[in-house]
N, C-alpha and C positions, 0 to 999 in steps of 0.2 A: 756327084759329090765334089766340092771344091776343096781339095786337100790343102792347097796353099793358104787359103783364107782360114781354114780350120786350124792349121798350124799356127797362124798368126793369132787366132783367138786363144789358143792354148798359151801362147806367150803373154798375151794381155791378161789372162786370168792369173797367171803366175805373178804378174806385177800387182794386181789387185790384192792378192793374198799377202804378198810381202808388205804392201803399204798399210793394209789393215792391221796386221799383227804388229808391225813396227809402231804404228800410231798409238795403239793401246798398250804396247809393251807386254802383251800377253796373248797366248793362243798357240796353235799348232800349225807350223808351216809344212811339215813333211808330206802329208797326203795331198793337200791342194796343189803342191808343186809336182809331186810324183805322178798324180793321175790326171794332169791337165789335159792330155790328149784324149783320154776317155771322156772327160766332161765335154770336150769340143764335139766329139762324134755323137754322143748321146743327146745333148741339148741343142746342138747345132744342126742335127740331121735326122736322127733315127727315133727318138722318143716321140710317142703320139701324145701331144699336149695342146692345151689352149691357154696360154698365159692370161687371156682376158676372162677365162672361166676356170679358175684353179681347181674347182671341185667337179669339173665335167665328169659325168658318170663313166664314160668310156675312155678316159685318159689312161695312159700307162702310169702306174704308180712307181715313183723312184724313192727308195729308202736309203739314206746314208747311215748304215749301221755304225761305221766308225765315226761317231758323231763329234769326236774331238776335232776332226778335220772340217768343221762347219763352214769355214770360209770357202771351201770347194763348192758347197751347195749354194751359199749365198751369192757367190760370184757368178755362178752359172744361171741361177734364177734371175739375177739382175740382167745379165746379157740376153737371156731368152725373152725378156719382156714382162716378167712378173712384176707385181707392185712393190718392188724393192729398189729404191733409188740409189744413186751414187752417194748421197748424203747418208743413207742407211748403212752403206758399207763403211763410210767414214766413222760411223758410230758403233762399229763392231765392239761388242762386249760392254757397251756403255749402258747406264741405267735407263730402263724403259725403251730400249731400242728394239727394232725389228730383227736385229742380228745378235741374239744372245750367244753366250759361250758355246752352248750345244743347241741343236735344233729343237724347237718346241712346237708341238701340234697346237692348233687354234691360235697361234701367235704370229707366225710368219707365212704369208701366202706361198703355196707350193711345198710346204713342209708336210709330209704325210704321216710322220710319227715322231714322238719325242724320243730321241736317242742320245746316247752318251755312255751309259753303262754297257760295256762291250758285249756283243752277242745278242743283245735285245733286238736290234734291228733285223737281224737274220730271222729270228722267230716271228717278229712283227710281219715281215715280208711273207712268211709262210701263211700267217693268218690272213693277210690281204689276198694272197693267192687262193686260199680256201674260199674266202668271201666271193672272189671273182668267179670261181668255179660254181659255187652255189647260185650266184646271181644269174649266170648264163643258163643254168639248168631250170631255174624257176621262171625267168622272164623272157628269154629268147623264144621265138616261135619259128615255124618253118618259113613263114613269110618275112619276118623281121628279126634281124640279129642286132640287138642293141648293146650287148656285152661281148667283146672279144679282145679285151685289153691284156697286157702283160704287167707283171710286177718285176721291177728291176731293183736289185739291191747291191750296194757296194760295201764290202766288208774287208777289214784288215786282218793281218795275222793274229792280232789280239782277239778279235771277234771270234775267230775259229778255234782259239784255245779255250774260250769259255764254254762250259758244259752245256749251257742253254742252247747254243747254236748246234751242237751235236745232236741233242734231243730233237730239236725242231727239224733239222736236216734229215734225220732218219725217218721221221713221220712224213715229211714231204716226199721222199723217195717212195715210201710205201703207198702213198696216195696218188703217185704219178702226176704230180702237179706240173704239167708241161707249160703252164702259163707263168712260171717262175724262172727268172734268170738271175743267178748270183755271180757277181764279179768278185773275185778274190784279188785284192790289191796286194800282190805277193812281193813285198819289198824286203822280206827276210829280216825285219827289224822290229824290236820291241822297245819300250821306253828305257829300260835299264841297260840293255845289251843287244847284241845281234841275236837273231832268233835261234841260231844253232846252240846257244848257251842253254836254252830250255826246251828245245824241241828237235826231234829227228823223224817226225812223221812223214809218211808218203801221203800227202793230203789228196793228191789226185786219186790214188788207189782207195783211200778212205771214202771219197765221195762216189766213186764207182761202186763200191760195196754197198753204199746207201741206196743205190738204184738211180743215180744221176748220170746224164751224159756229161762228159768232161772234155773241154778244149784247153789248150795252152797257147798263149800269144805273147808277143812283145807289146807291152802296154804303152809304149811310146810310138808304135807304128799305127798310124791312122787307118791304113788299108787293112791291116790284120784285125783291128778292132771292129771295123765295119763288117768284114766278112764273118767274123765269129758271131757278132750280134744277129746278123740276118739268118745265119744257120740256126742259132738258138731259137729265134722267133718262129722259124718254120718247123721246129721239131715237134713230134707228137709222142705222148706216152711217158715222158720222163722230164723232171726238172733239169735245168741246165746250169752247169758250173763252169765258169770261164776263169782260168788262172791267168791273171794279167801281170806279167813280170815287169816290175817298175823299179826305178831308183828313187828312193825317198829323198825329198828335198832337192830334186833335180833343178838345176839353175843356180845353186849356191855351192860351188865346188868345195868350199872349206868344210862343209858338213854333209854334202850329198852322199847317200849310200851308207850313212852311219846312224847310230841311235841318237846322236846329237841333233840330227835333223828333225827328230820327232816333235820337239817343242819349239821354243823361240830362240834357241841358241844361235840360229843363223841370222838373227836380226842385225847384228853388228856388221854383217857382210852384205846387206841388201843393196846399199848404194852401188857398190861395184858390180853386184849381180845384175841389177837393173840395166846398167850400162852395157854389160856383156850380152844381155838379151836383146839389146837394141831399143830399149825403152827410153823415152825422153825424160828430162828432169821433172816434168809435170807428174805429180802423184795422182794415183787412181786414174791412170790414163787408159782410154780405150780408143783404138784407132778408128777413124771415120769409116774405113773399109769394113772393119768388123761390125761396127754399129749398123751399117747399111745391110750387111749380109743377114744379121739377126733380125732386123726389122722386116726384111723381105721373107725370111723364114717364118716369122710370126704370122705374116699375112697368109702364107700358104697353110699354116696350121689352122688358122681361123676358117679358111675355105673348106678344109677337110672336116672341121667341126660342123660347119653349116650343112654339108652333105649328110653327115651322120644325123644331124638334128631333123632333117626331113624324114629320114627313116624312123627316128624316134617319135615324131608327131604322127606318122602313119601307124606306128605300133600302138600308140595311145588311143587313136581313134578306133582301132580294131580290137583292142583288148582293155575295155574300160575297167574290169575288175582287177586285172593285173596292175594297171596304171594307178588305181586307187590304193592298192596294197603298197606299191613302191612309194607313192606320195606320202602315205602315212608314216612309213619308215623314215624317209628323208626329213619329214617335218616333225619327227619324234611325237607323233600323235598316238596316245595310248587309250584304249577303250576302258570303259568302266569295268574293273576286274572284280571288285569286292562282291558286288551283287551276283556275279556269275558263279561264285563258289558256294556250293550247298553247305548247310550247317552239318557238323559232325554229330553222330548219335550221342546224346548226353552221357549215356552209361558206358561208352566205349573208351577204354584206356588205350592210348596209342603213342608210340614214340614220335617225337616231332620230325625225325627223318622220314618216317612212313607218312605222316600227315603232309609233309612237304612234297613228297612224290605225288600224292593224290592231288594236292592243290596245283602243282606244276602242270600236270596233265590237263587239268581244267583250263588253266591260263593259256596253255599252248594252243588250244582250240580257238581262243579269242585273239591270239597273236600268231599269225601264220609264219612270221619270220623269226620266231623264237627258236633257238637251237640250244642243245645242251650236250655236255660231254662228261666223261669221268676218267680219272687216272687208274683204269683197270679195277674200278670199284663200284660199277653200276649196281651190283647185287647188294652192296652194303649201304651206299649213299642213296639208293632208291630214287634216283632222278631220271630214270629211263623214260622216254616218251613212247608209250605203247602204240604200236601200229603205224608209226611215222618213219620207220626205216633208219638204216645206218648210212653214214657218209662213207662211201668207198670210191675206188676208181670208176666202178661201173654204175654206181648210184649216187651221183653228186647232189641229188635233191634230198637225200636222207638227212634227218634232223638230229640224229644221235652220233656223236663223235667218240670213237674209242681212241683216246689219247695214249693208251699204254701207260707204263709206269714212268711218266715224264711230267711231274708236277710243275716244274719251272717252265718248261716249254708250253704246257697247257695254258698257264696263266698268260704268258707272253703272246701266244698265238691268239688267245681270246682278245687281247689288246689289239692285235692286228685286225681281227674281224671287226671290232668296235670302231677302230680308226676309219674303216671304210664306210660306216654309218648306215648300212642297210639292214644287217641282221642284229638280233639281240642275243649275245652269247652268254652262256653260263657254263661253269665247270665244277666238278665235285671231287673231293677226296676226304680223307680223315683230317680233322682239325689240326692234329699234331704235325701233319705234313705241310701245313701252311708255311712253315719256315722254308721249305724248298721253293715255294712260290712267292715268297714275300717281296723280292726285288721287283717282280712284275706287278704285284698288287700295288706297291708304292707308286709305280709309274702310272698305273691306271688312275689312281687318286690324283696324282699331279696333273694328269692330262684330262681330268673330268670325264672319264669314259664310263658309260653306264653298263659296266660289266657286273655279273652276278656270280658270287662264289657260294657254293652249297657245301659247307663243311660240316661233317658229322662226327659222332663219337666225341662228345664235347667236354668230357670231364673224367675224373677218377672213377666215375661209374662204369667206365669201360672194363674195369675190374681185372679179370684174370690175365689180360695181356701185359699188365704191369706198368711201371713208371715210364718205360720208353714210349708207350702209346697213350699215356694219360696226360693231356695238356693241363697245366696249372698256371703257367705264366703266359700262355699263348694268347688268350683273349685280351689280356691287358696290353700285350705288345701290339696287337692289331688295332686296338682302340687308340693307340698313340699315333697312328698314321692320319695326318690331316686329310679331311675330305672323304674318308672311308666310313660308311655306316656299318656298324657291327650290331646285328640283331640276334638276340638269344631269346626265343619265345618260350613261354612256360607251359603251353598246352596246345592241342590241335587248333583251337580257335585263334589263339595268338599267332600261330603259324600261318593261318589263312590271312590274317591281317598283315603279317610280315611280308609274305610273298606279294600281296596286292600292292603294298606300299613300295617295295623294292622295284617291282616291274613298272611302277608309275614314275619312278625317279629317272630323269633324263640328264642330270648334270653331274653324275659321279657314280662310283661303284658302291655296291652293297654286299656284305658278307653275312651269311646265315651261320649261326652256331647251333647245330641241331643235335639232339640226344639219341643215344642208342636204346635206352631202356624205355619201357612203356610209362606214360604219365596219364593221370586221370584228367578228364575234362573238369575244369574248375567251375562247376555249374552254379555256385553261389554268386558268380559275377556274370551279369548279362552278356550274351554273345556279342552284341553291338559294342558294349564297353570294351571288351577284350580286343575285338578286331580294330576298332577305331583308335583305341588307346595306343596300339603299337605305332600307328602312323605319327603320333605326337611324341613318341619315345618313352613316355611314362604316364601312368594314370593311377587313380586311387582304386585299389583292388578291394580294400575293406575300409570303410569309413568309420571313424570313432562315433559312438553314440552318446558320449559325455564330453566334457572338456578335453581337448587334445593334450595328451601327456607325453606320448612317445610315437615315433615313426620308425617302422621297420621297412627297409628297402630290399628288394630281392629281384632276381632275374632267373630265367630258365627254370630248371627243375626244382630250384630252391624256393620258388614262390609258394608252393604248397606247404613247405616247412614253415615259412614265415606266417602263413595264414593259420596254421595249427598253433604256433607259439602265441599269436595274437589272442586267440581264444583263452589261453591260460593267463595272459597278462591283463586282460580286462577291457572294459568298454572305452577307455581313453586311449587305446592303441590303434593307430592307423597303419595299414599296410599299403605300400606303393610298389606296383610292378614297374620295373624299369628295363624293358627289353632292349632299348637302344639309347644309350647315353647321348650319342651325337644328335639324334633327332630331338631329344628333350632340350638340349642346350641351344638348339635353333629356335625354340619357341619363344614367344614374347615374355617379358618379365612378369606380366600379370599371371600368365598360365603357370609359370614356374613357381610363383609365390602361392598360387592356389593349391598346387600339388605338394610343395615343400615349404610351408610357411616358416619364415625366419624366426618367429616367436617360439617355435618348438625346437629346442636345442638338444633334446634327448633323442639321438638317432642311432640306429643300428643297421648295418648292411649284412647280407649273407650271400655268398656266391662260392661255388666250388672252384676257386681259383685264388690267385694272390689278391691281397687287399688293396694294393696301391691305387687303382682307379677310383675307389670309393671315397677317399678322403675329401675329394672336392664337394661331396654331398653330405657326408656325416660330420665333417669338421674334425679338428684335432681332438675334440672332447668326445667324439662318438666312438662306437665300438664296431669293429669289423669282424664278423665271423667268416673266416677265410681259410685257405690252405696255402700257407707260406712255406711249402716244402714240396719235394717230389712225392709221387703217389706210391701205391703198394700193389702187389700182386695178390688178389683175393677176389671172390665174388663181389660184384659192384655194390650191392646193398651193404655188405660188411665193410668194404673200403670207405664208403660214405660215412658210416657210423663211426668207424675207427678214427677218421680224420675230422670229426666234429660237425658234420653236416646234418644236424638234428635240431628239433624244436627245443630240446633241453639246453643246447648251446646258446640259443638266442635268449632263452629265459635267464640263463646265468649271466649273459652280457647285460641284460636289462637290469638285473638285480645289482650289478656293479655300478651301473649308471645311477640308479636310485640311491645307492649307498654313498656315492660321491657327491651328491647334492645336499 
């Protein structure tokens, strides 16, 4: 290791951060300046990477959880030789640049996860480590080891204050993820004040209690960083926590070591700081010596990659089935799922959560890299994969993950697994607890991750548990997330169609809203109509036999109520099942007009939740039979009737529409 050149690289990276933040008059200087030596050691010496192949299967994954310090990552990716030019650094935070304010997956080469909301990256790193552990268990052979990488995460004090990092770190310790290394940039500063104002934790003791190995180093000492990292990489049986004591904003004396260094307060001092560091007047300067060092290091990394590639090719030749399975995952190839799912017995009444579990077990046999988990609710969410084992320290090939009562971490860890691009993750809990997971669900949608959420106990039909457990506004809130498909199936066959559609989607997340109570099979509607209709978001469940006079729209368990009301309202009434608004709105205009012709203005919706999402379909003149209040504690059937989820309510709404015309 050339400590002198790495120290010079740390200096140059500080200059890049100062110049980028100064140029756009926005951003965070603190972490890029404070952790510059760590970046030099990781990207200049110890991380296993190939900048020419940013998604190399066996690369070390680096996650910047403290995403506000994005210039740290961009600067080091540039120096390491990734496809981020000096001009890209000059466009920091500019429109359509490769260097946005916070790192974004799929956008910038070398960025492993979309981070910014603090703590998310820690949980994402746990997910990436789980994925690495599972990949090694499934694909490595006695003759060929193609997965032996580590996941390295850099988190700040703020990341470790957020509860999601605590949830995820606890699970990582329990699972013994020794392929995970978490650096804590311990500068003792938050945005508003010094850390001591809001925290007096013994963080080292906390992580030891989680089951992690803990080291503490001077984060500005290159030798200590190197020794700690090598020790962490060699460790077996426990995840690794390295407390890196740093000075935030190091290099700008006027703000260094204070909370003022967190943002751009140091910008006005950067000219003097650059001179003090020995940087020339030229902005975005990188010394020839540093350039030469990193170019040679990139060549060494490519050579190491070529050695691995020979092992990989030999593995492919010897393991055709495994190679095909991995190829399918990486290429997002999905088999025909719908035809593999047997039809449900027509006379059988079944809760959609139960139907979902049956369907999931069928799909799991077709998709060997499908995994699932639950937040301590497998017995209620019914998504356990029978006979396929649990993920534990001893059984990393298990396909069921017991996340414990950790909804937020569950969702963020699933994002980490999805970022890796090998496994198809899903996780389950009660719908009302989606609020605990919502920040991670939002990021999955933002990052176009094909994550599946299996959320059950969908309405006031939960009954006796009362309003704390009865979601009324929850589905509407989830539908408001761009890019998230929310599917609420009406019976077992719609559930089959929902699961097949969701697991065939590769460009974003899908959330199932499943019921607790048994629902009849809607046998008056052909099975193929129900199954295929879900994929298009909406379909005609009952077609009028005379001139169209009225349309009733329904979803989930309320579809049977709508069909009952339509019989009373006569032959001019159409019923539309709309299990997924988002899918319907992606259909072409002709199909939308076929299902909801504009000429019919008399429209009614019914759903056991708030009315807000339905006005886009019924218009201001329509009627929404809904529950615009919190629920009640009583048996489910009684609660539904008390809150107006009845055919009589639909008929009354229809009569009001008729009277108004």
